[in-house]
VOPAGU-2260 file (C-alpha; in pm, 1 decimal, decimal comma):
REM VOPAGU-2260
SITE   aa  ch    i         X         Y         Z
SITE  UNK   A    0   -3345,0    2165,1   -1177,9
SITE  UNK   A    1   -3196,2    2332,8   -1491,2
SITE  UNK   A    2   -3492,1    2227,4   -1697,6
SITE  UNK   A    3   -3722,6    2412,3   -1465,2
SITE  UNK   A    4   -3519,1    2733,4   -1432,6
SITE  UNK   A    5   -3662,5    2911,8   -1739,5
SITE  UNK   A    6   -4020,9    2823,4   -1649,8
SITE  UNK   A    7   -3968,8    2932,5   -1290,2
SITE  UNK   A    8   -3822,4    3265,7   -1394,1
SITE  UNK   A    9   -4119,8    3324,6   -1620,1
SITE  UNK   A   10   -4359,2    3277,1   -1333,6
SITE  UNK   A   11   -4492,4    3602,4   -1205,1
SITE  UNK   A   12   -4525,1    3488,9    -849,8
SITE  UNK   A   13   -4245,8    3248,3    -729,6
SITE  UNK   A   14   -4267,1    3083,1    -392,1
SITE  UNK   A   15   -3995,2    3183,5    -145,8
SITE  UNK   A   16   -3852,2    2828,1    -154,8
SITE  UNK   A   17   -3827,4    2844,7    -534,6
SITE  UNK   A   18   -3634,9    3172,0    -514,9
SITE  UNK   A   19   -3376,5    3022,9    -281,7
SITE  UNK   A   20   -3348,2    2709,9    -493,9
SITE  UNK   A   21   -3280,7    2918,5    -801,7
SITE  UNK   A   22   -3014,9    3116,3    -624,4
SITE  UNK   A   23   -2851,8    2795,5    -496,7
SITE  UNK   A   24   -2855,5    2639,3    -844,2
SITE  UNK   A   25   -2685,4    2950,3    -984,1
SITE  UNK   A   26   -2415,2    2939,6    -714,9
SITE  UNK   A   27   -2355,9    2570,6    -768,6
SITE  UNK   A   28   -2332,4    2606,3   -1145,1
SITE  UNK   A   29   -2083,6    2889,7   -1113,9
SITE  UNK   A   30   -1865,0    2695,1    -869,5
SITE  UNK   A   31   -1888,7    2358,4   -1046,9
SITE  UNK   A   32   -1901,7    2459,1   -1416,1
SITE  UNK   A   33   -1762,5    2811,0   -1410,1
SITE  UNK   A   34   -2072,3    2977,3   -1549,5
SITE  UNK   A   35   -2385,2    3135,8   -1403,1
SITE  UNK   A   36   -2736,9    3043,2   -1506,1
SITE  UNK   A   37   -2879,0    3370,8   -1377,9
SITE  UNK   A   38   -2810,2    3726,1   -1474,8
SITE  UNK   A   39   -2730,4    3991,8   -1213,7
SITE  UNK   A   40   -3079,6    4129,6   -1272,9
SITE  UNK   A   41   -3229,9    3783,1   -1214,0
SITE  UNK   A   42   -3044,8    3744,3    -887,2
SITE  UNK   A   43   -3147,1    4091,0    -773,1
SITE  UNK   A   44   -3514,1    4020,3    -857,4
SITE  UNK   A   45   -3501,8    3690,6    -669,0
SITE  UNK   A   46   -3359,8    3838,0    -351,0
SITE  UNK   A   47   -3312,8    4207,9    -269,7
SITE  UNK   A   48   -3560,5    4320,0    -531,3
SITE  UNK   A   49   -3835,2    4104,6    -390,1
SITE  UNK   A   50   -4072,1    4197,7    -101,2
SITE  UNK   A   51   -4259,8    3917,8      82,0
SITE  UNK   A   52   -4633,2    3947,2      84,8
SITE  UNK   A   53   -4662,2    3835,5     444,7
SITE  UNK   A   54   -4468,8    3687,6     742,1
SITE  UNK   A   55   -4520,5    3333,6     616,7
SITE  UNK   A   56   -4336,6    3408,5     296,2
SITE  UNK   A   57   -4062,1    3584,4     482,4
SITE  UNK   A   58   -4023,1    3287,1     722,8
SITE  UNK   A   59   -4012,9    3035,0     439,0
SITE  UNK   A   60   -3746,1    3233,7     252,8
SITE  UNK   A   61   -3538,8    3272,5     567,8
SITE  UNK   A   62   -3566,5    2902,5     651,3
SITE  UNK   A   63   -3427,6    2785,2     319,7
SITE  UNK   A   64   -3171,9    3060,4     308,0
SITE  UNK   A   65   -3051,8    2966,5     658,9
SITE  UNK   A   66   -3050,3    2598,2     564,2
SITE  UNK   A   67   -2825,3    2680,7     265,1
SITE  UNK   A   68   -2586,5    2881,3     480,4
SITE  UNK   A   69   -2543,9    2583,8     710,5
SITE  UNK   A   70   -2479,4    2365,7     406,2
SITE  UNK   A   71   -2200,4    2605,5     305,4
SITE  UNK   A   72   -2051,9    2583,5     658,1
SITE  UNK   A   73   -2068,5    2203,5     643,6
SITE  UNK   A   74   -1882,3    2202,2     312,0
SITE  UNK   A   75   -1610,1    2421,7     464,9
SITE  UNK   A   76   -1573,7    2176,0     749,8
SITE  UNK   A   77   -1551,2    1885,5     500,9
SITE  UNK   A   78   -1283,8    2076,6     311,9
SITE  UNK   A   79   -1090,2    2129,3     635,8
SITE  UNK   A   80   -1090,4    1747,9     694,4
SITE  UNK   A   81    -973,4    1690,9     335,4
SITE  UNK   A   82    -699,1    1949,8     351,2
SITE  UNK   A   83    -575,0    1810,5     685,2
SITE  UNK   A   84    -545,1    1464,2     527,9
SITE  UNK   A   85    -373,4    1618,6     224,6
SITE  UNK   A   86    -111,0    1774,2     449,2
SITE  UNK   A   87     -49,9    1440,0     616,1
SITE  UNK   A   88     -12,4    1272,5     275,3
SITE  UNK   A   89     238,9    1536,5     166,1
SITE  UNK   A   90     443,7    1494,9     485,5
SITE  UNK   A   91     449,4    1113,8     445,7
SITE  UNK   A   92     542,2    1148,3      78,0
SITE  UNK   A   93     818,2    1389,3     169,8
SITE  UNK   A   94     968,6    1135,1     409,8
SITE  UNK   A   95     957,4     862,6     145,7
SITE  UNK   A   96    1083,0    1083,9    -139,0
SITE  UNK   A   97    1388,3    1204,5      51,7
SITE  UNK   A   98    1485,5     846,0     136,4
SITE  UNK   A   99    1405,3     699,9    -203,6
SITE  UNK   A  100    1614,0     969,4    -379,0
SITE  UNK   A  101    1922,4     773,0    -286,7
SITE  UNK   A  102    1934,7     531,0    -576,6
SITE  UNK   A  103    2297,8     410,4    -544,7
SITE  UNK   A  104    2269,8     345,3    -167,1
SITE  UNK   A  105    2634,0     443,5    -124,7
SITE  UNK   A  106    2766,2      99,9    -199,8
SITE  UNK   A  107    3127,2     194,6    -120,1
SITE  UNK   A  108    3071,7     181,2     251,3
SITE  UNK   A  109    2809,2     -95,3     217,7
SITE  UNK   A  110    2530,1     115,8     369,7
SITE  UNK   A  111    2186,9     237,0     280,8
SITE  UNK   A  112    2256,0     597,5     374,2
SITE  UNK   A  113    2341,0     937,2     244,5
SITE  UNK   A  114    2326,8    1272,2     414,3
SITE  UNK   A  115    1966,0    1367,0     320,7
SITE  UNK   A  116    1818,4    1017,3     343,9
SITE  UNK   A  117    1987,7     943,7     672,4
SITE  UNK   A  118    1876,8    1273,0     832,6
SITE  UNK   A  119    1520,8    1206,6     717,5
SITE  UNK   A  120    1519,2     856,9     863,6
SITE  UNK   A  121    1659,9     987,1    1190,3
SITE  UNK   A  122    1403,0    1266,5    1199,9
SITE  UNK   A  123    1118,3    1024,8    1140,4
SITE  UNK   A  124    1233,4     771,1    1398,0
SITE  UNK   A  125    1286,5    1048,5    1652,2
SITE  UNK   A  126     917,4    1146,5    1613,3
SITE  UNK   A  127     793,7     788,1    1632,0
SITE  UNK   A  128     878,5     508,6    1877,5
SITE  UNK   A  129    1195,8     346,5    1731,4
SITE  UNK   A  130    1140,8      22,3    1927,6
SITE  UNK   A  131     776,6      23,1    1828,4
SITE  UNK   A  132     871,8      76,9    1465,1
SITE  UNK   A  133    1107,3    -225,4    1477,5
SITE  UNK   A  134     853,0    -447,4    1649,7
SITE  UNK   A  135     585,7    -346,0    1399,0
SITE  UNK   A  136     798,7    -420,2    1089,0
SITE  UNK   A  137     911,6    -755,1    1225,6
SITE  UNK   A  138     553,5    -879,8    1189,4
SITE  UNK   A  139     581,8    -825,0     812,9
SITE  UNK   A  140     927,3    -976,2     757,0
SITE  UNK   A  141    1066,8   -1324,6     788,2
SITE  UNK   A  142    1271,4   -1594,5     619,9
SITE  UNK   A  143    1120,7   -1866,3     395,2
SITE  UNK   A  144    1170,3   -2193,2     574,3
SITE  UNK   A  145    1281,1   -2407,4     275,0
SITE  UNK   A  146    1510,7   -2131,1     149,0
SITE  UNK   A  147    1673,5   -2091,7     489,6
SITE  UNK   A  148    1736,1   -2462,3     526,6
SITE  UNK   A  149    1886,0   -2477,1     174,3
SITE  UNK   A  150    2113,6   -2178,0     235,2
SITE  UNK   A  151    2209,1   -2296,8     583,7
SITE  UNK   A  152    2298,2   -2640,2     440,2
SITE  UNK   A  153    2529,7   -2477,5     187,0
SITE  UNK   A  154    2687,2   -2275,3     466,2
SITE  UNK   A  155    2753,5   -2600,5     659,7
SITE  UNK   A  156    2883,8   -2784,8     351,0
SITE  UNK   A  157    3249,5   -2671,3     387,9
SITE  UNK   A  158    3472,7   -2524,8     122,4
SITE  UNK   A  159    3547,1   -2839,6     -82,2
SITE  UNK   A  160    3185,1   -2949,0    -113,0
SITE  UNK   A  161    3079,5   -2589,6    -184,1
SITE  UNK   A  162    3317,7   -2578,0    -477,8
SITE  UNK   A  163    3171,2   -2897,6    -622,8
SITE  UNK   A  164    2820,4   -2775,2    -567,5
SITE  UNK   A  165    2899,9   -2446,9    -739,4
SITE  UNK   A  166    3050,5   -2635,7   -1032,8
SITE  UNK   A  167    2727,6   -2832,5   -1069,9
SITE  UNK   A  168    2499,3   -2534,8   -1006,2
SITE  UNK   A  169    2655,3   -2184,3   -1021,5
SITE  UNK   A  170    2345,5   -2023,0    -867,8
SITE  UNK   A  171    2345,0   -2245,1    -565,9
SITE  UNK   A  172    2413,2   -1949,1    -332,0
SITE  UNK   A  173    2130,8   -1734,9    -449,7
SITE  UNK   A  174    1834,0   -1942,9    -569,6
SITE  UNK   A  175    1571,2   -2112,1    -356,1
SITE  UNK   A  176    1540,1   -2480,5    -432,8
SITE  UNK   A  177    1871,7   -2458,6    -610,7
SITE  UNK   A  178    1956,0   -2822,5    -539,8
SITE  UNK   A  179    1613,0   -2973,3    -572,1
SITE  UNK   A  180    1719,2   -3131,9    -897,9
SITE  UNK   A  181    2025,7   -3279,8    -725,4
SITE  UNK   A  182    1796,6   -3444,9    -473,7
SITE  UNK   A  183    1599,1   -3591,8    -759,2
SITE  UNK   A  184    1923,7   -3727,2    -901,5
SITE  UNK   A  185    2013,4   -3883,6    -571,6
SITE  UNK   A  186    1672,2   -4046,3    -566,7
SITE  UNK   A  187    1742,7   -4185,0    -913,3
SITE  UNK   A  188    2041,9   -4373,8    -778,0
SITE  UNK   A  189    1843,7   -4491,5    -474,6
SITE  UNK   A  190    2143,6   -4677,7    -334,1
SITE  UNK   A  191    2234,0   -4839,5    -666,4
SITE  UNK   A  192    2575,5   -4821,5    -827,2
SITE  UNK   A  193    2436,0   -4805,5   -1176,4
SITE  UNK   A  194    2130,5   -4640,9   -1334,6
SITE  UNK   A  195    1861,5   -4780,5   -1554,0
SITE  UNK   A  196    1831,4   -4647,4   -1905,8
SITE  UNK   A  197    1530,1   -4439,1   -1807,9
SITE  UNK   A  198    1713,3   -4296,1   -1504,7
SITE  UNK   A  199    2017,6   -4215,0   -1721,0
SITE  UNK   A  200    1794,6   -4020,5   -1960,5
SITE  UNK   A  201    1649,5   -3829,9   -1670,7
SITE  UNK   A  202    2000,4   -3763,1   -1533,1
SITE  UNK   A  203    2104,3   -3622,7   -1871,9
SITE  UNK   A  204    1812,6   -3382,7   -1868,9
SITE  UNK   A  205    1899,1   -3261,6   -1520,1
SITE  UNK   A  206    2267,1   -3206,9   -1584,1
SITE  UNK   A  207    2271,2   -3073,3   -1938,9
SITE  UNK   A  208    2563,2   -2836,8   -1866,5
SITE  UNK   A  209    2773,7   -3063,1   -1650,1
SITE  UNK   A  210    3100,9   -2923,7   -1511,0
SITE  UNK   A  211    3397,2   -3109,3   -1362,7
SITE  UNK   A  212    3386,6   -3168,0    -986,5
SITE  UNK   A  213    3651,5   -3302,4    -746,7
SITE  UNK   A  214    3411,4   -3566,2    -616,7
SITE  UNK   A  215    3193,0   -3780,6    -836,3
SITE  UNK   A  216    2846,1   -3647,1    -889,5
SITE  UNK   A  217    2701,3   -3932,1    -688,3
SITE  UNK   A  218    2930,3   -3843,8    -393,4
SITE  UNK   A  219    2840,8   -3477,3    -420,6
SITE  UNK   A  220    2469,0   -3557,2    -411,3
SITE  UNK   A  221    2499,1   -3788,8    -119,1
SITE  UNK   A  222    2715,1   -3542,6      80,4
SITE  UNK   A  223    2460,1   -3268,7       2,0
SITE  UNK   A  224    2174,0   -3479,6     132,3
SITE  UNK   A  225    2359,9   -3542,5     456,9
SITE  UNK   A  226    2442,5   -3175,0     500,4
SITE  UNK   A  227    2086,7   -3073,6     423,0
SITE  UNK   A  228    1954,0   -3325,5     668,1
SITE  UNK   A  229    2178,0   -3176,7     936,0
SITE  UNK   A  230    2060,8   -2822,1     854,5
SITE  UNK   A  231    1698,4   -2938,1     856,9
SITE  UNK   A  232    1741,2   -3111,8    1191,2
SITE  UNK   A  233    1896,9   -2794,1    1343,9
SITE  UNK   A  234    1630,1   -2553,9    1225,8
SITE  UNK   A  235    1337,5   -2792,7    1283,2
SITE  UNK   A  236    1481,6   -2850,9    1630,2
SITE  UNK   A  237    1469,7   -2480,7    1705,2
SITE  UNK   A  238    1110,9   -2476,8    1578,4
SITE  UNK   A  239    1021,6   -2779,7    1788,8
SITE  UNK   A  240    1153,4   -2605,0    2102,9
SITE  UNK   A  241     955,5   -2291,5    2025,5
SITE  UNK   A  242    1264,9   -2080,2    1977,8
SITE  UNK   A  243    1166,9   -2022,9    1610,4
SITE  UNK   A  244     811,5   -1997,3    1497,7
SITE  UNK   A  245     663,9   -2050,5    1150,9
SITE  UNK   A  246     340,9   -1953,2     977,0
SITE  UNK   A  247     187,2   -1969,7     631,5
SITE  UNK   A  248     182,4   -1637,4     452,8
SITE  UNK   A  249       8,7   -1554,1     123,5
SITE  UNK   A  250      98,8   -1279,9    -122,4
SITE  UNK   A  251    -124,9   -1173,3    -412,5
SITE  UNK   A  252      81,7   -1003,3    -682,0
SITE  UNK   A  253    -214,9    -856,9    -874,2
SITE  UNK   A  254    -283,8    -611,6    -587,8
SITE  UNK   A  255      10,0    -396,1    -692,4
SITE  UNK   A  256     -67,1    -414,1   -1063,5
SITE  UNK   A  257    -430,1    -315,4   -1009,8
SITE  UNK   A  258    -311,7     -33,0    -787,4
SITE  UNK   A  259     -84,8     100,8   -1058,6
SITE  UNK   A  260    -350,3      71,8   -1326,3
SITE  UNK   A  261    -608,0     246,9   -1113,7
SITE  UNK   A  262    -353,1     523,1   -1054,4
SITE  UNK   A  263    -306,6     546,5   -1431,3
SITE  UNK   A  264    -675,9     624,9   -1479,7
SITE  UNK   A  265    -667,9     925,8   -1242,8
SITE  UNK   A  266    -317,9    1061,0   -1281,6
SITE  UNK   A  267    -298,3    1332,7   -1545,4
SITE  UNK   A  268      71,0    1421,7   -1503,5
SITE  UNK   A  269     245,8    1172,8   -1734,0
SITE  UNK   A  270     593,1    1242,1   -1605,5
SITE  UNK   A  271     532,9    1085,2   -1266,3
SITE  UNK   A  272     327,7     810,5   -1431,8
SITE  UNK   A  273     611,3     723,2   -1666,9
SITE  UNK   A  274     861,5     720,8   -1380,8
SITE  UNK   A  275     642,0     477,7   -1193,1
SITE  UNK   A  276     609,2     258,2   -1504,3
SITE  UNK   A  277     982,8     240,1   -1530,0
SITE  UNK   A  278    1015,6      93,0   -1181,7
SITE  UNK   A  279    1088,6    -279,0   -1157,9
SITE  UNK   A  280     775,1    -340,9    -956,3
SITE  UNK   A  281     567,2    -223,3   -1249,5
SITE  UNK   A  282     762,9    -411,0   -1517,0
SITE  UNK   A  283     709,5    -742,8   -1345,4
SITE  UNK   A  284     360,1    -779,2   -1481,4
SITE  UNK   A  285     481,6    -750,7   -1840,9
SITE  UNK   A  286     743,1   -1010,3   -1771,5
SITE  UNK   A  287     475,0   -1246,3   -1640,5
SITE  UNK   A  288     260,2   -1181,0   -1942,4
SITE  UNK   A  289     -66,7   -1231,2   -1762,8
SITE  UNK   A  290    -325,3   -1037,2   -1567,3
SITE  UNK   A  291    -460,2   -1313,6   -1344,4
SITE  UNK   A  292    -409,7   -1283,0    -971,5
SITE  UNK   A  293    -101,1   -1486,8    -871,6
SITE  UNK   A  294    -116,3   -1614,4    -512,7
SITE  UNK   A  295     204,6   -1735,1    -361,9
SITE  UNK   A  296     192,9   -1926,1     -31,3
SITE  UNK   A  297     509,5   -1986,2     166,6
SITE  UNK   A  298     595,5   -2119,8     511,0
SITE  UNK   A  299     777,7   -1831,7     681,0
SITE  UNK   A  300     999,8   -1825,0     987,7
SITE  UNK   A  301     849,2   -1524,7    1167,0
SITE  UNK   A  302    1045,4   -1202,9    1199,9
SITE  UNK   A  303     990,9   -1175,1    1575,6
SITE  UNK   A  304    1129,6   -1521,7    1651,2
SITE  UNK   A  305    1428,5   -1471,7    1423,0
SITE  UNK   A  306    1522,1   -1134,1    1569,0
SITE  UNK   A  307    1501,7   -1268,0    1924,1
SITE  UNK   A  308    1669,3   -1604,5    1863,5
SITE  UNK   A  309    1973,9   -1665,1    2079,4
SITE  UNK   A  310    2280,7   -1833,7    1927,7
SITE  UNK   A  311    2544,4   -1767,9    1667,3
SITE  UNK   A  312    2355,5   -1814,7    1339,0
SITE  UNK   A  313    2439,4   -1621,2    1026,9
SITE  UNK   A  314    2078,5   -1632,0     906,0
SITE  UNK   A  315    1978,5   -1447,1    1229,0
SITE  UNK   A  316    2256,7   -1190,7    1190,0
SITE  UNK   A  317    2157,6   -1124,1     830,6
SITE  UNK   A  318    1791,1   -1096,0     921,3
SITE  UNK   A  319    1856,5    -848,3    1200,4
SITE  UNK   A  320    2063,2    -633,6     964,6
SITE  UNK   A  321    1782,4    -625,6     715,8
SITE  UNK   A  322    1521,4    -558,9     983,2
SITE  UNK   A  323    1719,0    -250,4    1092,2
SITE  UNK   A  324    1698,7    -115,9     736,5
SITE  UNK   A  325    1324,3    -191,0     713,4
SITE  UNK   A  326    1267,6     -17,7    1046,7
SITE  UNK   A  327    1214,7     310,7     865,7
SITE  UNK   A  328     902,4     157,8     706,6
SITE  UNK   A  329     778,2      70,9    1053,7
SITE  UNK   A  330     827,3     435,9    1148,6
SITE  UNK   A  331     641,6     548,1     838,1
SITE  UNK   A  332     353,6     309,0     917,1
SITE  UNK   A  333     334,5     447,4    1275,5
SITE  UNK   A  334     335,5     802,7    1133,3
SITE  UNK   A  335      53,5     715,1     889,8
SITE  UNK   A  336    -144,2     550,3    1170,9
SITE  UNK   A  337    -105,1     867,0    1373,8
SITE  UNK   A  338    -240,1    1069,4    1083,3
SITE  UNK   A  339    -571,2     891,4    1137,3
SITE  UNK   A  340    -655,0     867,1     769,4
SITE  UNK   A  341    -930,4     615,9     842,8
SITE  UNK   A  342   -1113,4     867,2    1061,8
SITE  UNK   A  343   -1073,1    1147,6     809,4
SITE  UNK   A  344   -1202,6     922,1     529,7
SITE  UNK   A  345   -1498,6     811,9     741,3
SITE  UNK   A  346   -1583,4    1175,9     812,4
SITE  UNK   A  347   -1570,5    1263,9     447,2
SITE  UNK   A  348   -1807,6     972,1     374,3
SITE  UNK   A  349   -2034,0    1114,4     649,7
SITE  UNK   A  350   -2036,9    1454,3     479,8
SITE  UNK   A  351   -2118,3    1277,3     153,8
SITE  UNK   A  352   -2431,9    1131,3     316,8
SITE  UNK   A  353   -2526,4    1474,5     446,6
SITE  UNK   A  354   -2493,6    1636,4     100,8
SITE  UNK   A  355   -2689,7    1360,3     -62,5
SITE  UNK   A  356   -2980,3    1456,7     162,3
SITE  UNK   A  357   -2923,6    1827,7     100,7
SITE  UNK   A  358   -2925,1    1764,8    -276,7
SITE  UNK   A  359   -3280,4    1634,0    -248,8
SITE  UNK   A  360   -3389,9    1938,1     -48,1
SITE  UNK   A  361   -3235,7    2195,5    -281,8
SITE  UNK   A  362   -3310,2    1992,6    -591,6
SITE  UNK   A  363   -2957,1    2006,5    -735,9
SITE  UNK   A  364   -2642,4    1796,2    -694,8
SITE  UNK   A  365   -2448,2    1931,5    -397,0
SITE  UNK   A  366   -2216,6    1630,2    -364,1
SITE  UNK   A  367   -1966,7    1724,5    -639,1
SITE  UNK   A  368   -1704,1    1883,8    -408,7
SITE  UNK   A  369   -1721,7    1600,6    -151,4
SITE  UNK   A  370   -1695,3    1337,6    -426,7
SITE  UNK   A  371   -1398,9    1516,2    -577,5
SITE  UNK   A  372   -1217,1    1528,0    -243,6
SITE  UNK   A  373   -1290,1    1165,1    -178,0
SITE  UNK   A  374   -1149,3    1071,2    -524,1
SITE  UNK   A  375    -833,3    1277,5    -460,8
SITE  UNK   A  376    -801,9    1120,0    -115,5
SITE  UNK   A  377    -806,0     772,0    -268,7
SITE  UNK   A  378    -566,8     876,5    -541,5
SITE  UNK   A  379    -325,4    1015,2    -281,8
SITE  UNK   A  380    -349,5     687,0     -92,0
SITE  UNK   A  381    -269,4     487,6    -402,7
SITE  UNK   A  382      27,3     706,8    -485,2
SITE  UNK   A  383     156,6     685,0    -127,0
SITE  UNK   A  384     117,2     307,1    -138,6
SITE  UNK   A  385     326,0     291,3    -457,2
SITE  UNK   A  386     597,8     507,0    -306,7
SITE  UNK   A  387     591,8     294,1      10,3
SITE  UNK   A  388     632,1     -25,0    -197,2
SITE  UNK   A  389     905,2     131,3    -404,3
SITE  UNK   A  390    1096,9     222,5     -89,2
SITE  UNK   A  391    1063,1    -129,5      41,8
SITE  UNK   A  392    1177,5    -271,3    -290,3
SITE  UNK   A  393    1479,5     -35,3    -294,9
SITE  UNK   A  394    1576,8    -138,1      58,0
SITE  UNK   A  395    1560,8    -503,8     -49,2
SITE  UNK   A  396    1765,9    -432,1    -363,1
SITE  UNK   A  397    2024,8    -247,5    -147,8
SITE  UNK   A  398    2064,6    -555,5      70,3
SITE  UNK   A  399    2106,5    -770,9    -241,2
SITE  UNK   A  400    2334,4    -545,6    -447,8
SITE  UNK   A  401    2569,2    -451,8    -167,6
SITE  UNK   A  402    2635,2    -818,0     -75,7
SITE  UNK   A  403    2585,4    -735,2     285,6
SITE  UNK   A  404    2359,3   -1030,0     348,6
SITE  UNK   A  405    2338,6   -1392,2     243,1
SITE  UNK   A  406    1994,7   -1473,8     370,4
SITE  UNK   A  407    1740,2   -1243,6     197,6
SITE  UNK   A  408    1424,8   -1181,5     395,2
SITE  UNK   A  409    1065,5   -1217,6     269,6
SITE  UNK   A  410     874,1    -894,1     277,1
SITE  UNK   A  411     502,1    -837,2     316,7
SITE  UNK   A  412     529,0    -457,9     330,1
SITE  UNK   A  413     211,1    -401,0     126,3
SITE  UNK   A  414      21,0    -554,8     416,0
SITE  UNK   A  415     203,3    -328,5     657,3
SITE  UNK   A  416      79,0     -18,2     483,7
SITE  UNK   A  417    -280,6    -130,6     468,6
SITE  UNK   A  418    -280,6    -281,2     817,0
SITE  UNK   A  419    -520,3     -27,0     965,3
SITE  UNK   A  420    -684,5     137,4     665,3
SITE  UNK   A  421    -864,9     -15,8     368,4
SITE  UNK   A  422   -1088,5     258,8     225,0
SITE  UNK   A  423   -1331,4       0,9      81,6
SITE  UNK   A  424   -1405,2    -118,2     440,7
SITE  UNK   A  425   -1462,6     223,8     592,3
SITE  UNK   A  426   -1821,2     317,9     687,5
SITE  UNK   A  427   -1952,6     677,7     693,9
SITE  UNK   A  428   -1908,8     853,5    1023,5
SITE  UNK   A  429   -2255,2     995,3    1070,7
SITE  UNK   A  430   -2181,2    1099,3    1430,2
SITE  UNK   A  431   -1914,2    1339,5    1298,9
SITE  UNK   A  432   -2176,5    1526,1    1098,1
SITE  UNK   A  433   -2469,8    1467,5    1329,1
SITE  UNK   A  434   -2458,5    1830,3    1445,0
SITE  UNK   A  435   -2532,6    1944,6    1087,0
SITE  UNK   A  436   -2805,8    1689,9    1035,9
SITE  UNK   A  437   -2974,5    1803,6    1357,7
SITE  UNK   A  438   -2929,5    2172,0    1300,6
SITE  UNK   A  439   -3052,8    2174,0     938,5
SITE  UNK   A  440   -3340,0    1946,3    1033,2
SITE  UNK   A  441   -3432,6    2196,7    1301,3
SITE  UNK   A  442   -3431,8    2475,8    1044,5
SITE  UNK   A  443   -3602,1    2301,3     752,9
SITE  UNK   A  444   -3824,3    2050,7     929,8
SITE  UNK   A  445   -4002,2    1812,4     691,9
SITE  UNK   A  446   -3835,3    1977,3     394,8
SITE  UNK   A  447   -3507,5    1804,2     488,8
């Protein structure tokens, strides 16, 4: 369009359509680039200073002028949708920010509360269905089956055996698979009183930092196998009776890293960016030293079955305590679902389709505002997702650091946030903008 502006202005007899297109191009340039392409004299000559030769010219000018006015109204409606979504983003971010402010988690009274954070959580859960928030979050929490059996076996081991196990492996209480190597050692003996040379070499590798134990190592290993078999029998028995349920769950770690890097591209304020990069969730990638997607698959005891299991089990008590802390994320997810971001995003995509068509009619790009709002929308979603994950990570750290729980839950909170809204899967809502398509078509006819 710009290439034709000079030649059009030099024409002595412009068509009414060309006059409107020049005025539209000038308005777009001023709004988008901050500078006009027409002088005041040009604009006057194209509009008020011009007299149509006949009714046909007057009708053509009015048609395109009226079509442009409706395009302006459509853009205002699109902006209203965008601003409504922005307000919802800000409200959700406010909830998260108030809660995440509490970095120390008030460890003296072993709680994840302070005055501001606690009031914010209570306010959020009052607005949303507290029971619904808990039930929702239970679907994204659980205990890893192997980890639970290992920890439950240690719990059943008794004080004397626990001391020997700790002497052999100080991290036995905190690491999954902590005694896998001890089981390998027991297999090396395989009922024999002595080991072959090869088995002895393997044993030396597995117990490089051997500590004294009350029982012999062989006795410790054998007792451990018996205790673990009992723990396995108990938990598998509950699974067999349907009182506990399991499922395979996958987690892809690159999702978060890609999210943060995409955010880096769009975020201009380095202070917030640097704060995010200092968070442990961001640093993990550097520790891994690779960019490939890492998929982790685990067999999980489902959160719903754990929370509702009857019986006096410490792993159930610990899980319920953690689920209560995570309940605030369920409330946030319900709040976000109520904001109807998916609908807002679909409507913006619908307006984008409308303005692509209008751009062809008015021979200039009219999509710039809609595209900008869509980009900001996605950026806000990424930032909210990061904050959401940070809050989930902080809740998990609070459980770990305060020593309130022994059985740490598995979290799939990222899936919780995206449960009902993936922007890449949203289709344009043409029905939401159908009124503009119909009205402008009625005005411009075959020119639209």
